[in-house]
FIKOLDO-377093 format. One record per residue: chain; residue in one letter; x, y, z of N, C-alpha, C in turn. Coordinates in nm, 3 decimals. Example, Ala and Ser with C-alpha at 12.3 -4.5 7.8 and 13.67 -1.06 7.14 Angstrom:
! residues 2
+--------+--------+---------+---------+---------+---------+---------+---------+---------+---------+---------+
: chaine : residu :     nc1 :     nc2 :     nc3 :    cac1 :    cac2 :    cac3 :     cc1 :     cc2 :     cc3 :
+--------+--------+---------+---------+---------+---------+---------+---------+---------+---------+---------+
:      A :      A :   1.319 :  -0.569 :   0.780 :   1.230 :  -0.450 :   0.780 :   1.320 :  -0.330 :   0.780 :
:      A :      S :   1.285 :  -0.225 :   0.708 :   1.367 :  -0.106 :   0.714 :   1.290 :   0.003 :   0.787 :
+--------+--------+---------+---------+---------+---------+---------+---------+---------+---------+---------+
***
This chain:
! residues 94
+--------+--------+---------+---------+---------+---------+---------+---------+---------+---------+---------+
: chaine : residu :     nc1 :     nc2 :     nc3 :    cac1 :    cac2 :    cac3 :     cc1 :     cc2 :     cc3 :
+--------+--------+---------+---------+---------+---------+---------+---------+---------+---------+---------+
:      A :      M :   0.654 :   3.172 :   4.183 :   0.601 :   3.280 :   4.103 :   0.697 :   3.305 :   3.988 :
:      A :      G :   0.640 :   3.332 :   3.870 :   0.721 :   3.356 :   3.752 :   0.791 :   3.491 :   3.756 :
:      A :      R :   0.876 :   3.510 :   3.660 :   0.950 :   3.635 :   3.649 :   0.855 :   3.748 :   3.612 :
:      A :      M :   0.865 :   3.859 :   3.680 :   0.779 :   3.974 :   3.653 :   0.836 :   4.052 :   3.535 :
:      A :      S :   0.759 :   4.061 :   3.427 :   0.811 :   4.126 :   3.307 :   0.734 :   4.251 :   3.268 :
:      A :      I :   0.624 :   4.279 :   3.334 :   0.545 :   4.397 :   3.299 :   0.560 :   4.501 :   3.409 :
:      A :      R :   0.598 :   4.618 :   3.369 :   0.609 :   4.729 :   3.462 :   0.500 :   4.829 :   3.424 :
:      A :      A :   0.429 :   4.881 :   3.524 :   0.320 :   4.974 :   3.497 :   0.324 :   5.087 :   3.599 :
:      A :      T :   0.268 :   5.199 :   3.561 :   0.260 :   5.315 :   3.649 :   0.114 :   5.352 :   3.664 :
:      A :      Y :   0.070 :   5.370 :   3.788 :  -0.069 :   5.406 :   3.816 :  -0.071 :   5.525 :   3.911 :
:      A :      A :  -0.171 :   5.610 :   3.895 :  -0.191 :   5.723 :   3.986 :  -0.287 :   5.678 :   4.096 :
:      A :      L :  -0.246 :   5.694 :   4.220 :  -0.328 :   5.652 :   4.334 :  -0.354 :   5.770 :   4.425 :
:      A :      D :  -0.467 :   5.768 :   4.493 :  -0.491 :   5.870 :   4.594 :  -0.408 :   5.835 :   4.717 :
:      A :      E :  -0.391 :   5.931 :   4.804 :  -0.304 :   5.915 :   4.922 :  -0.350 :   5.800 :   5.011 :
:      A :      Q :  -0.480 :   5.788 :   5.032 :  -0.534 :   5.683 :   5.120 :  -0.503 :   5.544 :   5.065 :
:      A :      T :  -0.520 :   5.524 :   4.935 :  -0.491 :   5.393 :   4.874 :  -0.343 :   5.361 :   4.886 :
:      A :      D :  -0.260 :   5.460 :   4.860 :  -0.115 :   5.441 :   4.871 :  -0.078 :   5.399 :   5.014 :
:      A :      Q :  -0.135 :   5.465 :   5.112 :  -0.105 :   5.432 :   5.252 :  -0.155 :   5.292 :   5.288 :
:      A :      R :  -0.271 :   5.255 :   5.235 :  -0.323 :   5.120 :   5.263 :  -0.233 :   5.013 :   5.203 :
:      A :      I :  -0.186 :   5.034 :   5.082 :  -0.095 :   4.938 :   5.019 :   0.032 :   4.924 :   5.101 :
:      A :      K :   0.088 :   5.035 :   5.142 :   0.211 :   5.031 :   5.222 :   0.189 :   4.961 :   5.356 :
:      A :      Q :   0.075 :   4.987 :   5.420 :   0.045 :   4.922 :   5.547 :   0.028 :   4.772 :   5.530 :
:      A :      L :  -0.044 :   4.731 :   5.425 :  -0.061 :   4.588 :   5.400 :   0.072 :   4.520 :   5.371 :
:      A :      A :   0.159 :   4.590 :   5.298 :   0.291 :   4.534 :   5.268 :   0.369 :   4.510 :   5.398 :
:      A :      R :   0.362 :   4.603 :   5.489 :   0.429 :   4.585 :   5.619 :   0.365 :   4.471 :   5.698 :
:      A :      D :   0.231 :   4.470 :   5.702 :   0.160 :   4.367 :   5.779 :   0.185 :   4.227 :   5.724 :
:      A :      W :   0.188 :   4.214 :   5.593 :   0.203 :   4.083 :   5.528 :   0.350 :   4.047 :   5.504 :
:      A :      H :   0.442 :   4.141 :   5.526 :   0.585 :   4.120 :   5.503 :   0.613 :   4.084 :   5.357 :
:      A :      V :   0.551 :   4.160 :   5.268 :   0.571 :   4.141 :   5.124 :   0.591 :   4.277 :   5.059 :
:      A :      S :   0.623 :   4.276 :   4.930 :   0.639 :   4.401 :   4.857 :   0.503 :   4.465 :   4.828 :
:      A :      Q :   0.505 :   4.592 :   4.793 :   0.382 :   4.660 :   4.755 :   0.324 :   4.596 :   4.628 :
:      A :      A :   0.409 :   4.555 :   4.537 :   0.363 :   4.488 :   4.414 :   0.290 :   4.359 :   4.449 :
:      A :      E :   0.340 :   4.286 :   4.548 :   0.274 :   4.161 :   4.588 :   0.137 :   4.190 :   4.651 :
:      A :      V :   0.126 :   4.298 :   4.726 :  -0.004 :   4.337 :   4.782 :  -0.102 :   4.360 :   4.669 :
:      A :      I :  -0.061 :   4.430 :   4.566 :  -0.149 :   4.459 :   4.452 :  -0.185 :   4.330 :   4.380 :
:      A :      R :  -0.086 :   4.243 :   4.354 :  -0.115 :   4.115 :   4.287 :  -0.216 :   4.033 :   4.366 :
:      A :      R :  -0.194 :   4.019 :   4.496 :  -0.286 :   3.940 :   4.579 :  -0.427 :   4.002 :   4.580 :
:      A :      S :  -0.432 :   4.132 :   4.590 :  -0.561 :   4.200 :   4.595 :  -0.639 :   4.182 :   4.465 :
:      A :      I :  -0.572 :   4.198 :   4.353 :  -0.637 :   4.181 :   4.223 :  -0.683 :   4.037 :   4.206 :
:      A :      R :  -0.598 :   3.942 :   4.244 :  -0.634 :   3.800 :   4.233 :  -0.759 :   3.770 :   4.315 :
:      A :      T :  -0.764 :   3.820 :   4.438 :  -0.878 :   3.796 :   4.526 :  -1.006 :   3.855 :   4.469 :
:      A :      V :  -0.999 :   3.978 :   4.423 :  -1.118 :   4.043 :   4.367 :  -1.164 :   3.972 :   4.241 :
:      A :      A :  -1.072 :   3.932 :   4.156 :  -1.108 :   3.860 :   4.033 :  -1.175 :   3.727 :   4.064 :
:      A :      E :  -1.124 :   3.656 :   4.164 :  -1.185 :   3.528 :   4.203 :  -1.325 :   3.549 :   4.259 :
:      A :      Q :  -1.342 :   3.653 :   4.339 :  -1.474 :   3.682 :   4.395 :  -1.573 :   3.721 :   4.285 :
:      A :      A :  -1.526 :   3.794 :   4.186 :  -1.615 :   3.838 :   4.076 :  -1.663 :   3.719 :   3.994 :
:      A :      Q :  -1.583 :   3.613 :   3.985 :  -1.621 :   3.496 :   3.907 :  -1.707 :   3.399 :   3.986 :
:      A :      R :  -1.708 :   3.413 :   4.117 :  -1.784 :   3.321 :   4.202 :  -1.933 :   3.346 :   4.186 :
:      A :      K :  -2.008 :   3.240 :   4.168 :  -2.153 :   3.249 :   4.157 :  -2.212 :   3.252 :   4.297 :
:      A :      L :  -2.298 :   3.348 :   4.323 :  -2.362 :   3.357 :   4.452 :  -2.479 :   3.259 :   4.462 :
:      A :      T :  -2.486 :   3.194 :   4.575 :  -2.601 :   3.108 :   4.602 :  -2.710 :   3.195 :   4.664 :
:      A :      P :  -2.834 :   3.147 :   4.665 :  -2.938 :   3.224 :   4.734 :  -2.902 :   3.253 :   4.880 :
:      A :      A :  -2.836 :   3.159 :   4.945 :  -2.794 :   3.181 :   5.085 :  -2.693 :   3.295 :   5.094 :
:      A :      D :  -2.600 :   3.303 :   4.997 :  -2.502 :   3.412 :   4.995 :  -2.572 :   3.547 :   4.983 :
:      A :      V :  -2.673 :   3.553 :   4.898 :  -2.746 :   3.677 :   4.876 :  -2.819 :   3.719 :   5.004 :
:      A :      L :  -2.883 :   3.623 :   5.071 :  -2.951 :   3.655 :   5.196 :  -2.855 :   3.707 :   5.302 :
:      A :      V :  -2.739 :   3.644 :   5.312 :  -2.639 :   3.689 :   5.410 :  -2.597 :   3.832 :   5.378 :
:      A :      R :  -2.571 :   3.860 :   5.250 :  -2.527 :   3.994 :   5.211 :  -2.632 :   4.100 :   5.245 :
:      A :      Y :  -2.758 :   4.072 :   5.214 :  -2.863 :   4.170 :   5.241 :  -2.891 :   4.182 :   5.390 :
:      A :      S :  -2.868 :   4.078 :   5.467 :  -2.891 :   4.085 :   5.612 :  -2.786 :   4.172 :   5.680 :
:      A :      E :  -2.674 :   4.197 :   5.612 :  -2.568 :   4.278 :   5.670 :  -2.596 :   4.427 :   5.659 :
:      A :      G :  -2.698 :   4.466 :   5.584 :  -2.732 :   4.607 :   5.569 :  -2.751 :   4.643 :   5.424 :
:      A :      P :  -2.790 :   4.766 :   5.400 :  -2.818 :   4.808 :   5.262 :  -2.691 :   4.813 :   5.177 :
:      A :      L :  -2.711 :   4.794 :   5.048 :  -2.599 :   4.804 :   4.955 :  -2.559 :   4.950 :   4.940 :
:      A :      P :  -2.431 :   4.976 :   4.917 :  -2.386 :   5.116 :   4.903 :  -2.425 :   5.173 :   4.766 :
:      A :      R :  -2.539 :   5.241 :   4.761 :  -2.579 :   5.307 :   4.637 :  -2.659 :   5.432 :   4.672 :
:      A :      S :  -2.664 :   5.523 :   4.579 :  -2.734 :   5.649 :   4.601 :  -2.885 :   5.628 :   4.598 :
:      A :      P :  -2.959 :   5.720 :   4.655 :  -3.106 :   5.712 :   4.646 :  -3.155 :   5.711 :   4.501 :
:      A :      E :  -3.088 :   5.786 :   4.415 :  -3.127 :   5.791 :   4.274 :  -3.108 :   5.655 :   4.208 :
:      A :      E :  -2.995 :   5.590 :   4.238 :  -2.968 :   5.457 :   4.182 :  -3.070 :   5.356 :   4.234 :
:      A :      T :  -3.104 :   5.366 :   4.361 :  -3.204 :   5.276 :   4.418 :  -3.338 :   5.295 :   4.348 :
:      A :      E :  -3.380 :   5.419 :   4.328 :  -3.507 :   5.446 :   4.259 :  -3.505 :   5.392 :   4.115 :
:      A :      R :  -3.393 :   5.410 :   4.046 :  -3.382 :   5.360 :   3.909 :  -3.394 :   5.208 :   3.906 :
:      A :      R :  -3.329 :   5.142 :   4.000 :  -3.336 :   4.995 :   4.005 :  -3.478 :   4.947 :   4.035 :
:      A :      I :  -3.545 :   5.015 :   4.128 :  -3.683 :   4.979 :   4.159 :  -3.771 :   4.995 :   4.035 :
:      A :      R :  -3.756 :   5.105 :   3.965 :  -3.833 :   5.132 :   3.843 :  -3.808 :   5.024 :   3.739 :
:      A :      D :  -3.679 :   4.989 :   3.719 :  -3.643 :   4.886 :   3.621 :  -3.704 :   4.751 :   3.658 :
:      A :      L :  -3.694 :   4.715 :   3.785 :  -3.749 :   4.586 :   3.829 :  -3.901 :   4.581 :   3.811 :
:      A :      R :  -3.969 :   4.691 :   3.840 :  -4.114 :   4.695 :   3.819 :  -4.148 :   4.678 :   3.671 :
:      A :      E :  -4.073 :   4.747 :   3.586 :  -4.098 :   4.735 :   3.441 :  -4.077 :   4.592 :   3.395 :
:      A :      W :  -3.970 :   4.529 :   3.440 :  -3.942 :   4.390 :   3.400 :  -4.052 :   4.296 :   3.450 :
:      A :      R :  -4.096 :   4.318 :   3.576 :  -4.200 :   4.233 :   3.632 :  -4.331 :   4.248 :   3.553 :
:      A :      H :  -4.368 :   4.372 :   3.520 :  -4.491 :   4.395 :   3.445 :  -4.482 :   4.336 :   3.304 :
:      A :      A :  -4.365 :   4.349 :   3.242 :  -4.346 :   4.291 :   3.108 :  -4.358 :   4.139 :   3.115 :
:      A :      D :  -4.304 :   4.079 :   3.220 :  -4.314 :   3.934 :   3.237 :  -4.460 :   3.893 :   3.260 :
:      A :      D :  -4.532 :   3.970 :   3.342 :  -4.673 :   3.942 :   3.366 :  -4.751 :   3.946 :   3.234 :
:      A :      E :  -4.724 :   4.049 :   3.154 :  -4.793 :   4.064 :   3.025 :  -4.763 :   3.945 :   2.933 :
:      A :      S :  -4.637 :   3.904 :   2.929 :  -4.602 :   3.792 :   2.840 :  -4.667 :   3.663 :   2.885 :
:      A :      R :  -4.684 :   3.645 :   3.015 :  -4.751 :   3.525 :   3.067 :  -4.900 :   3.526 :   3.031 :
:      A :      L :  -4.961 :   3.646 :   3.037 :  -5.102 :   3.656 :   3.001 :  -5.124 :   3.622 :   2.854 :
:      A :      V :  -5.032 :   3.669 :   2.770 :  -5.041 :   3.641 :   2.626 :  -5.025 :   3.493 :   2.600 :
:      A :      K :  -4.935 :   3.428 :   2.672 :  -4.909 :   3.285 :   2.653 :  -5.016 :   3.199 :   2.720 :
:      A :      G :  -5.097 :   3.259 :   2.807 :  -5.201 :   3.185 :   2.874 :  -5.152 :   3.103 :   2.993 :
:      A :      E :  -5.043 :   3.145 :   3.053 :  -4.987 :   3.072 :   3.167 :  -5.062 :   3.102 :   3.294 :
+--------+--------+---------+---------+---------+---------+---------+---------+---------+---------+---------+
***
């Protein structure tokens, strides 16, 4: 690992601070290393393209964590997109 040259200060809630400290003890590394590893893992996951099988597995594990309002908004948006697509297909004669 290269020389660490950036120092930063972040405000954390008590629970996050305790989790970082616990992971540092469990992994036998510094708190900074816990943060580096965690950020690296999340960034890699964010770049990973989900396959249809991945999506099915995720949905089979239970509902996504979102509010009822967010769920309703997403349903409304999806219906609008579907209807717009149907309309465009009718115009094109598909």
